[in-house]
C-alpha positions in Angstrom: -20.0 51.3 -34.4 -17.0 49.1 -33.7 -15.5 49.3 -30.3 -12.4 46.7 -30.2 -11.0 43.9 -31.6 -7.7 41.6 -31.0 -5.7 41.0 -33.7 -3.6 37.9 -34.1 -0.5 39.0 -31.5 -3.3 39.4 -28.6 -3.2 43.3 -29.0 -6.4 44.9 -28.2 -7.3 47.0 -31.3 -9.0 50.3 -30.1 -10.4 52.5 -32.8 -9.6 55.6 -31.5 -10.3 57.8 -34.7 -13.9 56.5 -34.5 -14.1 58.4 -31.1 -13.2 61.8 -32.5 -15.6 63.9 -34.2 -14.6 64.3 -37.9 -12.0 61.9 -38.2 -9.7 64.6 -36.6 -6.7 63.1 -35.1 -6.3 62.5 -31.4 -3.1 64.7 -30.8 -4.2 67.2 -33.3 -8.0 67.7 -32.8 -9.2 70.8 -32.8 -11.8 69.6 -29.7 -9.6 68.1 -27.1 -12.6 68.1 -24.7 -14.9 66.2 -27.1 -12.0 63.8 -27.7 -11.3 63.3 -23.9 -15.3 63.1 -23.4 -15.5 60.1 -26.2 -12.4 58.1 -24.6 -14.0 58.5 -20.8 -17.8 57.0 -22.3 -15.7 54.3 -23.9 -13.6 53.5 -20.6 -17.2 53.7 -18.5 -18.8 51.2 -20.8 -16.4 48.7 -20.0 -17.8 46.2 -17.0 -14.0 46.3 -15.3 -11.8 48.9 -13.8 -9.9 50.3 -17.0 -7.6 53.4 -17.3 -5.6 54.9 -20.8 -1.9 55.3 -19.9 0.3 57.0 -22.0 4.3 56.8 -21.9 6.6 59.8 -22.8 9.6 59.8 -24.6 11.8 60.2 -20.6 9.8 57.2 -19.5 7.2 58.9 -17.5 3.6 57.4 -17.4 0.4 59.7 -17.4 -3.0 58.6 -17.0 -5.0 60.2 -19.7 -8.4 58.5 -18.7 -9.8 56.0 -16.3 -13.4 54.7 -15.6 -15.2 54.9 -11.6 -14.1 51.2 -10.7 -10.5 52.2 -12.2 -10.9 55.2 -9.3 -12.2 53.1 -6.8 -9.3 51.0 -7.0 -6.5 53.6 -6.5 -8.4 56.2 -5.0 -8.2 59.8 -5.9 -6.6 59.9 -9.6 -7.0 63.8 -10.0 -3.8 65.4 -9.0 -2.6 63.0 -6.3 -1.0 59.6 -8.1 0.4 57.6 -5.2 -1.0 54.3 -5.5 -1.1 54.5 -8.8 2.1 56.0 -9.7 3.5 53.4 -7.5 1.8 50.9 -9.5 2.9 52.1 -12.8 6.6 52.3 -11.7 6.4 48.6 -10.6 4.9 47.8 -14.0 6.5 50.2 -15.9 8.6 47.7 -18.3 5.3 45.8 -19.3 3.8 49.3 -20.4 6.6 50.1 -22.5 5.8 46.7 -24.5 3.8 47.6 -28.2 3.1 44.7 -29.9 1.9 42.1 -27.5 -0.6 41.5 -24.9 0.8 41.0 -21.0 -0.9 40.4 -17.9 0.0 39.7 -13.9 -1.5 39.7 -10.7 -0.9 42.1 -8.1 -2.3 43.1 -4.7 -3.6 46.4 -4.6 -5.2 47.9 -1.1 -5.1 44.1 0.2 -6.8 42.7 -2.5 -5.9 40.5 -5.2 -6.3 41.5 -8.9 -5.3 40.4 -12.2 -3.7 43.2 -14.1 -3.9 43.2 -18.2 -1.7 45.4 -20.3 -3.2 45.7 -23.9 -0.9 47.9 -26.5 -3.4 50.3 -28.2 -3.2 51.3 -31.6 -4.0 54.9 -32.2 -3.4 57.0 -35.7 0.1 57.9 -35.2 0.1 58.7 -31.4 3.2 60.6 -30.4 4.0 58.1 -27.2 3.1 54.6 -26.8 -0.3 54.0 -25.2 -1.4 51.4 -22.7 -4.8 50.1 -22.0 -4.7 49.0 -18.4 -7.6 46.8 -17.1 -8.1 45.4 -13.5 -10.4 42.4 -12.4 -10.7 41.7 -9.1 -9.9 38.0 -8.3 -9.7 38.2 -4.4 -12.9 35.9 -3.7 -11.5 33.2 -6.3 -8.5 33.2 -4.6 -9.6 33.3 -1.2 -12.2 30.4 -2.1 -9.2 28.3 -3.6 -7.0 28.9 -0.4 -10.0 27.8 1.7 -10.4 24.6 -0.7 -6.6 23.9 -0.6 -7.1 24.2 3.1 -9.6 21.6 3.4 -7.9 19.7 0.8 -4.5 19.3 2.6 -5.7 18.9 6.0 -7.8 15.7 7.8 -11.2 16.8 8.6 -11.3 14.8 12.1 -7.9 15.9 13.8 -6.7 19.2 11.7 -3.4 17.4 11.0 -2.2 17.6 7.8 -3.0 14.5 5.7 -1.3 12.1 3.1 -1.2 14.8 0.4 0.2 17.6 2.8 2.5 14.9 3.6 3.4 14.1 0.2 4.2 17.7 -0.5 6.3 18.3 2.3 8.5 15.3 1.3 8.8 16.6 -2.1 10.1 19.9 -0.8 12.0 18.0 1.8 13.9 16.3 -1.2 14.0 19.4 -3.4 16.0 21.1 -0.5 18.6 17.8 -0.7 20.5 19.3 2.4 23.5 17.3 3.6 21.8 16.3 7.1 18.8 14.7 5.2 15.3 13.8 6.8 13.2 10.3 7.9 9.9 9.4 7.8 8.1 7.3 10.4 5.0 5.4 9.7 3.1 5.0 13.0 0.0 2.7 13.5 -2.0 2.1 16.4 -2.4 -1.9 16.5 -5.6 -2.3 18.8 -7.2 0.7 17.4 -9.6 -1.7 15.6 -10.6 -3.7 18.2 -11.2 -0.9 20.6 -13.3 0.8 17.7 -15.2 -2.0 17.6 -16.0 -2.4 21.3 -16.8 1.2 22.0 -18.3 2.5 18.7 -17.4 4.7 15.8 -17.9 7.7 17.3 -16.0 7.2 20.5 -13.3 5.9 18.4 -13.0 9.1 16.4 -12.6 10.6 19.7 -9.7 8.6 20.6 -8.3 9.3 17.4 -8.2 13.0 18.1 -7.1 12.2 21.6 -3.9 10.3 20.5 -3.4 13.0 17.6 -3.3 15.8 20.2 -0.7 13.7 22.3 1.6 13.0 19.6 1.5 16.7 19.0 3.1 17.5 22.4 5.4 15.1 21.9 6.6 16.4 18.6 10.1 18.4 18.2 9.6 21.8 16.5 10.2 21.5 12.7 8.9 18.1 12.0 5.6 17.3 10.4 3.0 15.3 12.0 0.2 13.7 9.2 -2.8 11.4 9.6 -2.1 8.9 6.7 -5.2 6.8 6.9 -7.7 5.9 9.9 -5.4 4.7 12.3 -2.0 5.1 10.8 0.3 8.6 11.0 3.3 9.8 9.5 5.9 12.0 10.8 8.7 14.0 8.9 11.7 14.2 11.1 14.4 16.6 10.2 17.7 14.8 11.0 20.0 17.1 12.7 22.5 14.8 14.4 21.7 11.5 12.1 19.7 8.7 11.7 19.4 8.6 15.6 17.2 11.6 15.7 14.3 9.5 14.0 14.5 6.6 16.3 14.7 9.4 19.3 11.4 10.6 17.7 9.6 7.4 17.5 10.7 6.4 21.3 9.0 9.4 22.4 6.0 9.1 20.5 5.8 5.6 21.6 6.0 6.7 25.3 3.4 9.3 25.1 1.1 6.3 23.7 2.3 4.0 26.3 0.4 6.3 28.9 -3.1 5.4 29.2 -5.8 7.1 27.8 -9.2 8.5 29.3 -12.3 8.4 27.5 -15.3 9.7 29.1 -15.7 6.8 32.1 -12.8 4.3 30.1 -9.4 4.1 30.3 -7.6 2.7 27.1 -4.3 1.7 26.6 -3.3 2.0 23.0 -0.3 0.0 21.4 1.5 1.4 18.4 4.4 -0.1 15.6 6.6 2.1 14.3 8.9 1.9 11.3 10.9 4.2 10.0 13.3 5.2 6.7 16.0 6.9 6.2 15.9 9.3 3.0 18.9 9.1 0.7 20.0 9.9 -2.9 18.8 6.6 -4.2 15.6 6.8 -2.9 14.0 8.5 -6.1 10.5 9.8 -4.7 8.5 10.7 -1.9 6.1 8.0 -2.5 8.9 5.6 -2.1 10.5 6.7 1.1 6.9 6.5 2.6 6.4 2.6 1.1 9.8 2.1 2.7 8.6 3.3 6.1 5.5 1.0 5.5 7.5 -1.9 5.1 9.6 -1.3 8.8 6.1 -0.9 9.9 5.0 -4.1 8.9 8.2 -6.1 10.6 7.2 -4.0 13.7 3.8 -5.2 14.1 5.4 -8.8 14.2 8.3 -8.0 16.4 6.5 -5.1 18.7 10.2 -3.3 18.1 10.8 -0.1 16.2 11.9 -1.1 13.0 14.4 0.4 10.3 13.9 -0.1 6.5 16.3 -2.5 5.0 17.6 -2.0 1.4 16.3 -4.7 -0.5 12.7 -4.9 0.9 11.4 -3.1 -1.7 12.6 -5.1 -4.6 11.5 -8.2 -2.6 8.0 -7.2 -2.5 8.0 -6.1 -6.0 9.2 -9.7 -6.5 6.1 -10.9 -4.9 3.7 -8.6 -6.6 5.2 -9.6 -10.1 5.1 -13.5 -8.6 1.2 -12.7 -7.6 0.4 -11.7 -11.2 2.1 -14.8 -12.6 0.6 -17.1 -10.0 -2.8 -16.3 -10.6 -2.2 -16.6 -14.4 -0.4 -20.1 -13.9 -3.3 -21.4 -11.6 -5.7 -20.4 -14.5 -3.9 -22.1 -17.0 -3.0 -25.0 -14.9 0.4 -24.7 -15.4 1.6 -25.7 -11.8 2.1 -29.3 -11.4 2.3 -31.9 -8.1 5.3 -33.8 -7.1 4.9 -36.7 -4.9 7.5 -37.6 -2.0 6.5 -41.2 -1.0 5.6 -42.5 2.7 7.6 -45.5 3.8 6.2 -48.1 6.2 9.2 -48.7 8.6 8.5 -52.3 9.3 8.0 -53.7 6.3 9.4 -51.2 3.5 6.4 -51.0 1.8 5.0 -47.9 0.1 2.4 -46.8 2.5 1.5 -43.8 0.2 2.6 -40.4 -1.1 2.7 -36.8 -0.1 1.2 -34.5 -2.8 3.1 -31.3 -3.2 2.1 -28.5 -5.4 5.5 -27.2 -7.9 5.7 -24.4 -10.1 8.2 -24.3 -12.9 8.5 -21.0 -14.1 9.3 -20.7 -17.3 11.8 -17.8 -17.0 12.6 -17.8 -13.6 12.7 -21.6 -13.2 11.5 -23.6 -10.4 10.3 -21.3 -7.8 10.5 -22.4 -4.0 6.8 -23.7 -2.6 7.8 -21.4 0.6 8.0 -18.4 -1.6 5.1 -18.8 -4.1 2.5 -20.8 -1.1 3.3 -17.5 0.8 2.3 -15.0 -2.2 -0.8 -17.0 -2.7 -1.8 -16.7 0.8 -1.3 -13.2 1.0 -2.9 -12.5 -2.1 -6.0 -14.7 -1.6 -4.6 -17.1 -4.2 -4.5 -20.1 -1.8 -8.3 -21.0 -2.3 -8.1 -21.5 -6.1 -4.6 -22.9 -5.7 -6.0 -25.6 -2.6 -8.7 -26.2 -4.8 -6.5 -27.5 -7.8 -4.3 -29.7 -5.4 -7.0 -31.2 -4.1 -8.6 -32.0 -8.0 -5.1 -32.8 -9.3 -4.6 -35.3 -6.3 -7.6 -37.4 -6.6 -7.5 -37.0 -10.4 -3.7 -38.9 -10.0 -4.7 -41.4 -8.0 -7.7 -42.3 -10.3 -5.3 -42.4 -13.2 -2.8 -44.5 -11.3 -5.7 -47.2 -10.6 -6.2 -47.0 -14.2 -3.0 -48.0 -15.4 -2.2 -50.3 -12.9 -5.9 -52.1 -13.6 -6.4 -52.5 -10.1 -7.2 -50.7 -6.7 -3.8 -49.8 -5.5 -3.0 -50.2 -1.8 -2.0 -46.6 -1.2 -3.1 -43.1 -0.1 -2.2 -39.6 -0.9 -1.6 -37.1 1.7 -2.9 -33.4 0.6 -1.8 -30.3 2.8 -4.5 -27.7 4.1 -3.4 -24.2 4.2 -4.4 -22.2 7.3 -5.8 -19.6 5.5 -7.6 -22.2 2.9 -8.4 -23.5 6.4 -10.3 -20.1 7.4 -11.8 -19.3 4.1 -12.9 -22.3 2.0 -15.5 -25.0 2.1 -13.0 -27.7 2.0 -15.8 -30.3 3.0 -17.5 -29.6 0.0 -14.3 -29.4 -2.4 -13.3 -32.9 -1.4 -16.8 -34.3 -1.7 -17.0 -33.0 -5.3 -13.6 -34.0 -6.3 -13.8 -37.7 -4.8 -17.3 -38.1 -6.2 -16.2 -37.0 -9.8 -13.1 -39.3 -10.0 -14.7 -42.3 -8.0 -12.5 -42.6 -4.9 -13.0 -43.6 -2.0 -12.3 -40.9 1.0 -10.4 -43.8 3.0 -7.5 -43.1 0.2 -7.2 -39.4 1.1 -5.2 -37.8 3.9 -5.6 -34.2 4.8 -2.8 -32.5 6.7 -3.4 -29.3 8.6 -0.8 -27.7 10.7 -0.6 -27.3 14.4 -0.8 -23.7 14.6 -4.0 -23.4 12.0 -6.1 -25.8 14.3 -4.9 -23.8 17.3 -5.6 -20.5 15.6 -9.3 -21.3 15.2 -10.6 -24.7 17.0 -14.1 -24.2 16.4 -13.7 -24.0 12.6 -10.7 -26.8 12.5 -13.6 -29.1 14.3 -16.4 -28.4 12.0 -13.8 -29.0 8.7 -12.5 -31.9 10.2 -15.8 -33.6 11.1 -16.8 -32.8 7.2 -13.7 -34.9 5.9 -14.3 -37.4 8.5 -18.0 -37.7 7.4 -16.5 -38.6 4.1 -13.8 -41.2 5.6 -11.0 -39.5 4.8 -8.3 -39.5 7.1 -6.9 -36.5 8.6 -2.9 -35.6 10.1 -2.0 -32.9 12.4 1.2 -31.6 10.3 4.3 -30.7 12.3 3.2 -31.8 15.5 5.1 -30.4 18.7 5.7 -26.9 17.1 2.5 -25.1 17.4 1.7 -25.5 21.2 -1.7 -27.6 21.2 -3.5 -28.4 24.2 -3.8 -32.1 25.1 -7.6 -31.5 25.5 -7.6 -30.2 21.6 -5.9 -33.2 20.7 -8.1 -35.3 22.5 -11.4 -33.8 21.2 -10.6 -33.2 17.5 -10.9 -36.1 15.3 -7.3 -36.5 14.1 -6.1 -39.7 12.9 -2.3 -39.1 12.4 0.5 -37.2 14.0 3.3 -36.3 12.2 6.3 -35.7 13.6 8.4 -32.4 12.9 11.3 -32.8 10.9 13.4 -30.7 13.4 13.0 -33.3 16.0 13.9 -36.1 13.6 16.9 -34.3 12.5 18.6 -33.5 16.2 17.4 -37.2 17.3 20.8 -38.9 16.8 23.0 -36.3 18.9 20.3 -34.5 20.7 18.7 -36.4 23.8 16.0 -34.2 23.9 14.8 -34.4 20.9 15.1 -38.4 21.2 12.7 -37.8 24.1 10.3 -35.4 22.7 9.8 -38.1 19.9 9.4 -41.0 22.4 6.7 -38.7 24.0 4.7 -38.0 20.9 5.1 -42.0 20.2 3.6 -42.6 23.5 0.6 -40.0 22.9 -0.2 -41.3 19.4 -0.1 -44.9 20.9 -2.7 -43.9 24.1 -5.0 -41.8 21.8 -5.1 -44.6 19.0 -3.5 -42.4 16.4 -0.6 -43.7 14.2 2.5 -41.5 13.3 4.7 -40.5 10.4 8.1 -38.9 11.0 9.2 -36.2 8.4 12.7 -35.3 7.4 14.7 -38.8 7.7 17.9 -38.3 5.9 19.6 -41.2 7.0 19.2 -45.2 7.3 20.0 -45.0 10.9 17.3 -42.2 11.8 14.9 -44.7 9.8 15.5 -47.9 11.5 15.9 -45.5 15.5 12.4 -44.3 15.0 11.0 -47.4 13.6 12.4 -49.3 16.8 10.9 -46.5 18.8 7.7 -47.5 17.1 7.1 -44.7 14.6 4.7 -46.5 11.7 5.8 -44.5 8.6 8.5 -42.1 7.5 9.2 -39.6 4.9 12.4 -37.9 3.5 15.3 -37.3 1.5 16.7 -40.8 2.6 13.9 -42.5 0.7 13.1 -40.1 -2.0 12.9 -36.7 -3.0 9.5 -35.4 -4.2 9.2 -37.1 -7.8 7.0 -35.9 -10.9 3.9 -38.0 -11.3 5.7 -40.4 -14.0 8.9 -41.3 -11.8 6.4 -41.7 -8.6 4.2 -44.0 -10.2 7.2 -45.9 -11.8 8.4 -45.8 -8.4 5.3 -47.6 -6.7 5.3 -50.2 -9.3 9.2 -51.0 -8.8 9.4 -50.7 -5.3 11.5 -48.6 -3.0 15.2 -49.4 -3.6 16.3 -48.1 -0.4 15.7 -50.5 2.9 14.1 -49.0 6.1 
């Protein structure tokens, strides 16, 4: 016997005629009790709460039959219709639908139900019939709520996590109130060092303690979230303008400035804070979080609370784009070297050239070295770039010798980035390049900045020793700006001191600059080192430096950096500008 079927409209087709003996109609049956019994048997066979409701012409609803599960939901349905009538009145419009299946969610007796309404096709019924069935979704909904809570909260501190913070920002953006809001990105700047010292378990306890202290400093209505390990985000509702965000940031920093007691330890935690104020041009929650993190990055350097400046995102996108294109340019060897001559200030002869990386972008034109070198250092591309420069410089020197038909009496200077110094095996790279092209190490000078040597003297000493073992010369670039100690200068195998251009530029008008240059020259002479002055832009500066005892100079007065072919011609022709 067919019990039910679904037509194309989704309506449940209940063959009520088959429930009645002898094919009698429901409303004209001779034995109404027998029909009711058959209906009841059908409903009792269903595994869910179900009842058959009739709607009369005046809009009233009557429950014709229901199963026990249905009774347990609504209580006593015989004569006292309280909860059921209220439910039917609430959903009366849906119950009146004749030709489509409908459903909804409803709270009944404190539990969550999915309620289905299915029109019934009976044999010419006097009034519309609807099968009402209920599925208890309470357990599923409570589980979903529990999982969602866990999904939106940090399991260590109990604070909202990044996802919850983003959702709150989206809601704030949708509200679009006139006062607006701001986002503060706050980072514990010394946490990694503390975590390494006291262990991860104590580090977790420290994060919990920090979170509690920050909560006490929050204003009502603002939201604190833990974004990552030691970074927090604060959503600040602005009442009196952007100053509110600065006020909250200061309160948080002051709260964390007080020492934290952890077991027997007293720990001081520094924090950096950057904030971004929402405005209509900020497209999304992700953008304002990113803007606050840009400001946070500056705060780590400045030590102050920093506010996002318009244009930072554009500059970051440009750097990211340059990173991708620089990687391709390095792989495809699309970069080039320019060569700036180093002139002997006594004789006017060419002592050598400094090899400088250049990038001519096919669409953007010349990219300044300060820009793409910085991108290379941040993106980890400085190692392949530095290796390419070494290889290209040594190969160029070999090529010039071959073209001249003799060993040219010059050397090439190559810069070594501080990041390359820390990450690469420079000695091995140089040794392989020299061997590959048959160049004597005495004809190569490697320039390291004073700050990179001071940052890691032990590693710098190892690199310098490896270069000296290859007979290469070592120059300390930008000397006088990196605060190196005389002890390290004496201990390290340095051959050349390069006098920074800022002293050369001011020497003609500033006695202090001249005094500093005299001191550097005297120091180099006492330590047996030679000197190179950078940034010479006029004949008077060249002559003055030569008179003071500086041996070599470079700068625009002699020549700007030149492509390889022009540099070779300049070398063969000789300088046209007298020292």
